[in-house]
N, C-alpha and C positions, 0 to 999 in steps of 0.2 A: 171795841174790846169785848172779848168773850167772857161770859159770866157763868160760873158753876151754879146750877140751880139745886142739884141734889148730888149726894155722894154716898156710896155704899161700899164697904169693904166686904168682899166675898169671903166665905169660910176658908178658901184656899189662899187668901191674902191679897188678891188682886183688887185694885181700886176701879170701880165703875162709876162714871160721872155722867150726869145729864148737863149739857152746856147750851146756853143760848148764845148764838153768834154765827160767825162766818168761818166755815171749815177751812177756807184758804188762808186764814190768819193763824191756824193752829201750828204750834211748835213741837208737836209730837214727832216721833220718829217717822211715822207714815200717816197719811190721810187716805181715806177710801173714797174713790170716785164712783158714783152711781152711773155705770157705763152701759152702753149697748154692745152687742157681740162683736161689732166691727170697729169699736173704739173711735167712733166719729163723735168728737166732743163739741157739739154745736150749741146745746141749750142746757138749761137747768144747772145742776151742780157741775156737770162736766164742762159746760161752757165757761162757767165762772173760774174753774180750775185752770183752764187753758188761757183765759184772758189775763189772769193774775200770774200764772206760772210761766207763761210764754209758749211760743210755738214749738220749742224743744219737746214738750210733752206730747203734742200731736204728732210730730215727726217720729218719736220713739214708739208711739202707739201704732202708727202706720207700719213701721218696721216689724213690730211684734206680730201684727196680723198677717203680714206677708210671710213671715217665718213660721208661725204656729197655726194660722187659720183663725176662724172666729173663736171668741173666748166663751167657754162654757160656764154655766152657773157655778159649778163646783170648783173650778180652777181659775181664779182671777189672774189677770196679767199684772205686771208692774213696770213702772218707768221711773226715771229720775224725777225730781220735783221741780226742775227748772229753777225759776226765781222764787218759789215758795219757801217758807221758813221751816220746812220739814225735809227729810232725806229722800223719801219715796212717795209715789202715788200708786196705790193698789187699785186696780180697775176691776170692780166687782159687777157682774152682770146680774141684775135683779130681774124678776119676772114682770111681764106686761100683764096687767089684770085682764082676765078673760081668755088667756091662752091655755089655761088648765094647769093643775098641780102647782098653783102659785105658792102655797105655804112651803112645800118641799123645795121649790126653787129658791125662795128667799132664804130658807134655812141653809141651803148649800152655799149661797153667795156669802152669807155672814160667816159661816164656819170656815169656808175656804179663805176668806180674808184674814181671819185670826190665825189659821194654820200657816198661810204664806208669810204673815208678819213674823211668826215664830221661826220659820225656815230662814228668813232673812236676818235672824238674830236681833230683832227689834224688841224694845222694852215698852213701847207705847204706841197707841194707834187711836185715830179719831175716825168715826163713821158717821155718815149722814143717815137720814131716814130713807134708806134705799127703797126705790120703786114707788114712793108715795107721791111723787110729783107727776111728770108727764106720763109715767107708766100706769098711773091710776090705782095703785094698790091702796085699799082703805087704810087710813092712818092708824086707827085703833087696832086693827088686826095685825098690821105690820109691827106696831110697837110691841104687841104681845109676842110675836114670833122672834123679833130681834133680841128683846131682853131675855127670853127663854133660851135662845141659842147661846148667848154669851154666858149665862149662868151654867148651862149644861156643859159647854166647852171647858170651863175652868173646873167644874166638879170632876170631869174626866181627865183633866190635865193639870192637877194642882201644883205640879212643879214647873209649870210653864215659865219661861223667861219673860214673857209678856206680862208686865206688871200693872199697866194702866190702860184702861179703855174709856174713851169719851164718845158719847153720842152727841154730836153737835147739830143743833136744830136751829133753823133760821127764822121761820115765821111763827107768829103767835098761835094760829090754830094747831099747828104740828106740836109746838111746845106744850100746849094745854093737854092734848091727847096723850103724849108720852108721859107727862107728869102724872096724869090720872092713872094710866096703866101701871106706871112705876109704883105708885102708892098702893094700888090694888094687889100688886104682886108681893108687897111687903118688903 
């Protein structure tokens, strides 16, 4: 069972939450998958999503890449959620640490996920700690970028139909870092 650790209502009215748990158990309108550009969902968050959601997600991802090509950082793809308790999976491509311009790429992935959720008419979304697993992005730096992007997005889009954003964190070290960065940002 997922547990809300912290909650903040942004000046624009959106609810931002830090949650300890499993993103595949989220009942939000969409969950975000930390994907690679070819949407091959073998390990980490992506692997867990396909294992729980079913092969439909991988088949739809393969079809997306055949039709549109590799997924860029700024323009996430989306598929149905298969057997997951949400409606959609948004596949955001975060940066691999060491490839260069990582902060900008992570910013694009998070902003693109929020924008796509809004385009799909969704009111809620859950995101993982994009790029902090096998892609090696330092957790503290990623937490600062992700939280800043979310706040900035809603300060520029206060009338957004997207009303609830959850950052769903799985392991204790990631939770500790995000909670500390959250507190430092006020």
